[in-house]
N, C-alpha and C positions, 0 to 999 in steps of 0.2 A: 408736071402737074403738082408735085410736092410743094414747090415754091408758091403756087397759087393757094394751096390749102393753108400754108403758114401765114401768108399775106392776109387771107380772109379771116382766119382765126385770130390773128394778132389785132386786126382792126376791130373785130367784135369785142375782144378782151379789153382793148384800150378804151373803147366807148363805154363799156360797163364800169371800168375803173373811174372814168371821168364822172359818170352818173352817180356812183357811190360816193365819191368825194364831194360832189355838189350837194347831194342829199344830206350828208353828214354835217355840213356847214349849217344847214337849216335847222338841225335838231340838237346841235352840240356847240357850246361855246367854251373856249378854253385853249390852253397851249398844246394839249396833246393832239397829235395828228391822227385823229380817229378814222378819217376816210381812207388813208393809206393803210392803216392797221387792218381795217375791215376788209379791204381789197386783198391784201396779202394773205390774211387768214382764210378767206373764202377761196382764194386761188390754191392755197395749200390743200384745203379740204377737197376741192374738186379734183385736183391733180391726183391725190391719193386714191380717191374713189375710182377715177378713170384707170389708173395703173392696176388696181385690184381687179376691176371689171374686165379690162383687156387681157389680163393674165389668165382669167378663167374662161375666156371665150376661145373656141377652136376655129372660129371663122376668120377669114382674111380681112383685117381692118387696117390695111396699109394707109388709107386716107385719113383715118381717125387720129392717129398719133400726131402727125404734123398739124392737123387742123385744131385739135382740142388741147393736147398736152403742150406742144411747142408753141403754137400760135395763140390760142385763147388764154391758157394759163400764163404763158409768158407775157402777153399783153395786159392781162388783168392784174398780175402782181407787178411790183415795181421796186426794185432795189435802189435804183438811182434816186427816186423821190424820197424813199425811206431815209437814205443817206443824207440827202440835202436837208430834209426837214429836221433830222437829228442834229446836223451841223447848225442850223438856224436856232434850234433850242439852246445849244451850247453857246452860240454867239450872242444870244439875247439874255444870257445869265440863268437859263433854266436847266442847270446841269442835272438835277435830280430827275426831272421829267425826261431828259435825254437818256439818262441811264436806264430809267424805267422803260422807255420806248425800246431801247436796244434789247434789254433782257426779256421783257414781256413779249415782244414781237417774235424773237427767235425761239423762246421757250414754247409759246403757243403754236407757232408754225411747225416747228419740228415735232413737237408733242402731238399735234393733230395727225401729221403724216405717220408717225410711229404708231399711234393708237389705231388709226384706221387700217393701216397695212398689216398690223399684227392681230387685229380683232376679226377681220372679215374673212 
């Protein structure tokens, strides 16, 4: 059953990532890969909130971890797309935007997880 939860959560997360990327193209023009950034940041925030929430619950939530943390957050975030878009920025001569993408994405993602997990 665990595999089914991961499968379902991953599909939902991937669909959400696709929708966020498509919506960002409609509202933002430029070289910065905003859709991937937004998806990754939201996935970090959701993951941190879920980890905190699950650690405070005494009920048995064996289904929730594979569905939401592994599946949904794993499908919603995307290291491979982040890496490929950063490569494309470098390849197209946008080195400063690529560096900004790397530093800003990691700082915000890790910062959000740190802030949420230590604040709640």
